[in-house]
C-alpha positions in Angstrom: -30.0 2.8 -9.1 -31.2 6.6 -9.2 -27.9 8.0 -8.0 -26.1 5.8 -10.9 -28.7 7.2 -14.0 -28.1 10.6 -13.0 -24.7 10.5 -12.5 -24.5 8.9 -16.1 -26.1 11.6 -17.9 -24.2 14.2 -16.0 -21.3 12.6 -17.4 -22.1 12.0 -21.1 -23.3 15.7 -21.2 -19.9 17.1 -19.9 -18.6 14.6 -23.1 -20.5 15.7 -25.7 -19.3 19.4 -24.7 -15.8 19.4 -24.2 -13.7 20.1 -27.1 -12.4 17.7 -29.4 -9.2 19.7 -29.8 -8.4 19.4 -26.3 -4.9 17.8 -26.2 -5.9 15.3 -23.2 -8.1 13.2 -25.4 -8.5 10.6 -22.4 -9.9 13.4 -20.0 -13.3 14.4 -19.8 -12.7 17.7 -18.3 -9.4 17.9 -20.8 -7.0 20.2 -19.7 -9.2 22.1 -17.2 -8.8 25.6 -18.7 -4.9 25.4 -18.5 -4.0 24.1 -15.2 -3.2 20.7 -16.0 0.2 22.2 -18.3 0.5 24.8 -15.6 0.7 22.2 -12.6 3.1 19.5 -15.3 5.0 22.6 -15.6 5.6 22.8 -11.9 6.2 19.0 -11.5 2.9 18.1 -10.5 0.3 15.4 -13.0 -2.8 15.9 -11.2 -5.3 12.8 -12.0 -9.0 11.7 -10.9 -11.2 9.1 -11.6 -14.2 7.8 -10.7 -16.0 4.3 -11.1 -19.6 3.5 -10.0 -20.8 -0.2 -10.2 -24.5 -1.2 -10.4 -25.1 -4.7 -9.0 -28.2 -7.4 -9.7 -27.8 -10.8 -7.8 -30.7 -12.3 -10.1 -30.2 -16.0 -8.8 -28.9 -17.8 -6.3 -26.9 -16.4 -3.8 -27.6 -15.4 0.0 -30.2 -12.7 -1.0 -31.8 -11.1 -4.6 -31.6 -7.1 -4.9 -29.3 -4.6 -6.4 -26.7 -2.7 -5.0 -25.2 0.3 -6.2 -21.0 1.5 -5.0 -18.2 3.5 -5.9 -14.8 4.4 -6.1 -13.0 7.6 -6.2 -9.1 7.8 -7.0 -7.1 11.3 -6.6 -3.8 10.9 -7.4 -0.8 13.3 -7.6 2.1 12.3 -8.9 5.0 14.5 -8.3 8.0 15.2 -10.5 11.2 15.5 -8.1 13.7 17.1 -10.5 11.0 19.9 -11.2 9.8 20.2 -7.7 13.0 20.2 -5.5 15.8 19.7 -8.3 16.1 15.9 -7.2 17.1 14.0 -9.9 15.4 10.9 -11.3 13.3 11.2 -8.1 9.1 10.7 -8.6 6.5 10.4 -5.4 3.0 9.6 -5.1 0.3 10.7 -3.0 -3.0 9.0 -3.5 -6.5 9.8 -1.9 -9.0 7.2 -2.1 -12.7 7.3 -1.2 -15.3 4.4 -1.1 -19.1 4.7 -0.8 -21.9 2.4 -1.2 -23.5 -0.9 -0.3 -21.9 -4.6 -0.4 -23.0 -6.6 -3.2 -20.8 -9.3 -2.3 -21.3 -9.5 1.6 -25.2 -8.9 1.5 -26.6 -10.6 -1.6 -23.9 -13.1 -3.9 -21.6 -14.4 -0.9 -18.8 -15.4 -2.8 -15.6 -16.4 -1.7 -13.2 -14.6 -4.3 -15.6 -11.6 -4.3 -17.7 -10.2 -7.4 -16.4 -6.3 -7.4 -12.8 -5.3 -6.8 -14.1 -2.0 -5.0 -15.9 -3.5 -2.8 -14.7 -2.5 0.8 -15.6 -3.4 4.4 -15.7 0.2 5.7 -16.7 3.1 3.7 -13.9 5.7 4.4 -11.7 8.5 2.6 -8.5 7.7 3.6 -4.8 8.2 2.4 -3.8 5.2 0.1 -0.5 5.3 -0.9 2.3 8.4 -0.5 5.9 7.1 -1.6 9.0 7.8 -3.2 11.2 6.5 -5.6 14.8 7.1 -6.5 16.0 5.8 -10.0 19.7 4.7 -10.6 21.8 3.7 -13.4 19.8 5.0 -16.1 17.0 3.0 -14.5 18.2 -0.2 -14.0 17.9 0.1 -10.4 14.6 1.8 -8.8 14.0 2.0 -4.4 10.6 2.8 -3.4 9.6 3.5 0.2 6.4 4.3 1.4 2.9 3.2 1.6 2.6 0.7 -1.2 -0.1 -1.4 -2.8 2.0 -4.2 -3.7 -0.5 -4.9 -6.2 0.3 -2.3 -8.6 3.7 -4.0 -9.7 3.9 -7.9 -8.1 1.1 -10.2 -9.6 -0.3 -7.7 -11.9 -0.8 -7.7 -15.4 -2.4 -5.2 -18.2 -4.2 -7.8 -19.7 -6.8 -8.9 -16.5 -7.0 -5.4 -15.3 -10.5 -4.9 -16.3 -11.9 -7.5 -14.4 -13.7 -7.3 -11.9 -13.5 -10.2 -10.0 -10.7 -9.1 -7.6 -9.0 -12.6 -8.1 -8.1 -11.4 -11.5 -6.0 -9.0 -10.2 -4.9 -10.4 -6.7 -4.7 -14.4 -6.4 -7.1 -16.1 -4.0 -4.1 -17.2 -2.1 -2.4 -14.4 -1.1 -5.7 -12.5 -1.0 -6.5 -14.6 2.1 -3.1 -14.0 3.7 -2.1 -12.4 6.8 -3.8 -10.9 10.0 -5.3 -8.0 8.0 -4.8 -8.9 4.5 -1.8 -8.0 2.3 -0.9 -4.7 1.5 -3.6 -4.2 -1.2 -6.8 -2.3 -1.9 -8.3 -1.3 0.4 -5.5 -0.9 2.8 -2.1 -0.5 2.5 1.0 -0.7 4.3 4.8 0.6 5.0 6.9 -0.9 2.2 10.3 -1.0 0.8 10.9 -2.1 -2.4 13.8 -2.6 -5.1 13.3 -3.5 -8.8 15.9 -4.2 -11.3 15.7 -3.8 -15.1 18.9 -5.2 -16.4 17.7 -5.2 -19.9 15.1 -4.2 -21.8 11.7 -5.7 -21.1 13.1 -8.2 -18.3 12.7 -7.4 -14.3 13.5 -8.9 -11.1 11.8 -6.8 -7.6 12.0 -7.7 -4.1 9.4 -6.3 -1.7 9.6 -6.0 2.4 6.4 -4.8 3.7 4.4 -4.7 7.4 3.2 -7.7 7.9 0.2 -6.3 9.4 -1.4 -3.1 7.5 -3.5 -0.4 9.2 -5.4 -1.4 12.4 -7.3 -4.5 12.5 -10.9 -3.5 13.6 -10.2 0.3 12.4 -10.8 0.5 8.9 -11.7 4.2 8.6 -8.9 6.6 7.8 -5.2 5.6 7.5 -3.5 4.2 10.3 0.0 3.3 10.4 0.3 1.0 13.1 3.9 -0.6 13.6 4.5 -3.4 15.8 7.3 -5.9 16.0 4.4 -8.6 16.7 3.0 -7.3 13.2 6.2 -9.2 11.1 6.9 -9.3 7.9 5.5 -9.9 4.1 8.2 -10.8 1.5 7.7 -10.7 -1.6 9.9 -11.4 -5.0 9.1 -11.6 -8.9 11.1 -12.0 -11.6 9.8 -11.7 -15.2 10.0 -10.5 -18.9 7.3 -8.5 -20.8 8.2 -9.2 -24.4 6.9 -6.5 -26.8 5.9 -4.4 -24.0 7.8 -1.3 -25.6 7.3 -1.9 -29.2 3.6 -2.5 -29.9 1.9 -2.2 -27.0 1.3 -6.0 -26.8 -0.3 -6.8 -22.8 2.9 -10.1 -23.1 3.9 -11.1 -19.5 5.6 -14.2 -18.1 6.6 -14.0 -14.7 7.2 -16.1 -11.5 6.7 -14.9 -8.0 6.8 -16.2 -4.1 6.2 -14.5 -0.8 6.5 -15.5 3.0 5.0 -14.1 6.2 7.8 -14.1 9.2 5.1 -14.0 11.5 3.5 -17.8 12.4 -0.5 -18.1 12.1 -2.5 -20.2 14.2 -3.6 -23.5 12.3 -7.0 -24.4 11.2 -6.9 -27.5 12.6 -6.2 -25.3 16.3 -3.0 -27.4 16.8 -0.1 -25.3 16.3 0.7 -22.5 14.0 2.5 -22.1 10.6 4.3 -19.4 8.2 1.7 -18.3 5.4 3.6 -18.2 2.2 2.8 -19.2 -1.3 4.0 -18.8 -5.1 2.4 -17.9 -8.0 2.7 -17.8 -11.8 1.9 -15.0 -14.6 1.3 -16.0 -18.4 -0.9 -13.4 -20.5 0.4 -13.3 -24.1 -1.8 -11.7 -27.3 -1.5 -14.6 -30.0 -3.4 -12.5 -32.7 -3.3 -9.0 -33.8 -4.9 -7.6 -37.3 -3.7 -3.7 -38.3 -6.1 -3.4 -40.6 -9.1 -4.2 -38.6 -7.6 -3.0 -35.4 -8.2 -6.5 -34.0 -6.6 -9.0 -31.3 -6.6 -11.3 -29.2 -5.2 -12.4 -26.2 -5.2 -15.7 -23.8 -3.7 -15.4 -20.2 -3.6 -17.8 -17.0 -2.4 -17.2 -13.5 -2.2 -20.1 -11.0 -0.7 -19.5 -7.7 -0.7 -22.2 -4.6 -0.3 -21.8 -0.5 1.7 -23.8 1.5 -0.2 -23.0 4.7 -2.4 -25.0 7.1 -3.5 -21.7 8.5 -5.0 -20.7 5.2 -8.5 -21.7 3.4 -7.3 -21.7 -0.2 -4.7 -24.2 -1.2 -4.9 -23.5 -4.5 -6.4 -21.1 -7.3 -6.1 -19.9 -11.0 -7.3 -17.8 -13.5 -7.8 -17.8 -17.3 -9.7 -16.4 -20.1 -9.6 -14.7 -23.0 -9.6 -10.6 -23.8 -10.1 -8.8 -27.3 -10.4 -5.7 -28.8 -12.3 -4.8 -31.9 -14.8 -8.2 -32.1 -17.6 -6.0 -31.0 -17.4 -2.4 -32.2 -20.5 -1.2 -30.5 -18.3 1.5 -29.0 -15.5 3.3 -29.1 -11.5 1.5 -28.3 -14.3 -1.7 -27.2 -13.0 -4.6 -25.5 -14.5 -8.1 -24.6 -13.1 -10.5 -22.3 -13.9 -13.6 -20.4 -12.1 -15.9 -17.7 -12.7 -18.6 -15.2 -11.2 -18.6 -11.8 -10.8 -21.3 -9.6 -10.4 -21.1 -5.7 -9.5 -24.7 -4.1 -10.2 -25.2 -0.4 -6.9 -27.1 1.7 -7.4 -30.0 3.3 -7.1 -28.4 6.8 -9.9 -26.1 6.2 -12.2 -29.0 5.1 -11.6 -30.8 8.0 -12.2 -27.7 10.2 -15.4 -26.8 8.3 -17.2 -30.5 7.7 -19.9 -30.2 4.7 -18.1 -27.3 3.0 -17.4 -27.6 -1.0 -13.6 -28.2 -2.2 -14.4 -25.6 -4.7 -15.8 -22.2 -5.8 -15.6 -21.1 -9.9 -16.5 -18.2 -11.2 -17.3 -17.4 -14.9 -17.3 -13.6 -15.9 -18.0 -12.4 -19.3 -17.5 -8.5 -19.7 -17.7 -5.8 -22.5 -16.2 -2.2 -22.6 -15.8 0.7 -24.2 -16.3 4.6 -24.2 -19.1 6.5 -24.8 -17.4 10.1 -24.4 -14.4 11.7 -23.6 -13.1 10.0 -20.7 -16.2 7.9 -20.0 -16.4 4.0 -20.4 -19.3 1.6 -19.8 -18.3 -1.9 -18.8 -21.5 -4.4 -18.4 -20.9 -7.5 -16.9 -22.3 -10.8 -16.1 -21.0 -14.0 -13.7 -22.1 -17.0 -12.9 -20.7 -18.4 -9.6 -20.7 -22.0 -8.6 -20.5 -23.2 -5.0 -20.4 -19.8 -3.6 -18.6 -19.5 -0.8 -17.9 -23.3 -1.2 -21.1 -23.4 1.5 -23.2 -26.1 0.3 -26.2 -24.9 1.2 -25.7 -21.7 -1.2 -27.4 -21.7 -4.6 -25.5 -21.1 -7.2 -25.6 -17.3 -8.1 -25.7 -15.3 -11.2 -24.6 -11.4 -10.9 -25.4 -9.0 -13.6 -24.0 -5.4 -13.7 -22.1 -2.4 -15.4 -19.7 0.0 -14.4 -19.4 3.4 -15.1 -15.9 4.6 -15.3 -14.7 8.3 -15.7 -11.4 9.7 -16.2 -11.7 13.2 -15.3 
């Protein structure tokens, strides 16, 4: 907790000292004395972001108390034309570091998780490293390398600031695979093809190694390709009306995923291939230019067809708006409800378990200075872990987000 307070005071001090005329309005360190512009001229865009979360489990759950954890992102976005004279080519080198304690594992005890930067193992790693080639005026985009599928598939701008992981990565696919899908904090080699035939419409297909990293060895980065891993296949198509005109976070999409490797069924008899489908629907239905207020709604349902997974279906739904509580600059307020429903196979194998876990999430987010945001949040979890012996949980916390 002291670490959180000291870091907050330091970043606030730097933000106050930052020059107002700095062209990098959303970066704490601005142009870094001209370094960023010099790198950009050579084709290198450097970004650094720090998230620090302080959580208190105040009621129910496994145990009460406070936890602090953090996440650091170091990204190098590379322009192939400027660096190597490769037309229409971009690359990403992305390092990730996670430290701190485990609020869900040690206190809250939920199925869906409470914090999207909580990891099983604290480590520094190469998280993403890919190259992308665009063809025919960006109608076709081909990508290969270490890739987080959740940056494109199942992704919506409207739900990006919820800290409960299922609002970015639905529970049915989050629990899948031998070591999860290729998402935070462990990615796998992938090949992705995206087609954007007209403005604000797309279709994409991804082929991922079916077992990201090396299960049981979560420190650092592992690329361990084996024929027995199988593949994770995923496809999505959708439209984003208004996204290029007024910045509205509107998106309507549908997707499906399938593992080529079969998994043991929860019943103990036989195996099955894990697969599922999902929908994306986000729409900003109110916008007032004079007051800078807006309000949008979302619903993100998903299903799994496998007898080897705990969750049979899940959904996330809620509201996100700006300008309704202008205590901080660029304020945002969000309310969400998520539900994860256990399948019949899991309930039969685990008698006494509850059928559903629910999470109610409410957050407020705003800037306290250049590149520095605060996000207080409270969650109420019903049937945490679908364990009938665990009392409903109340979790409250705050996120410090610093874009350097």
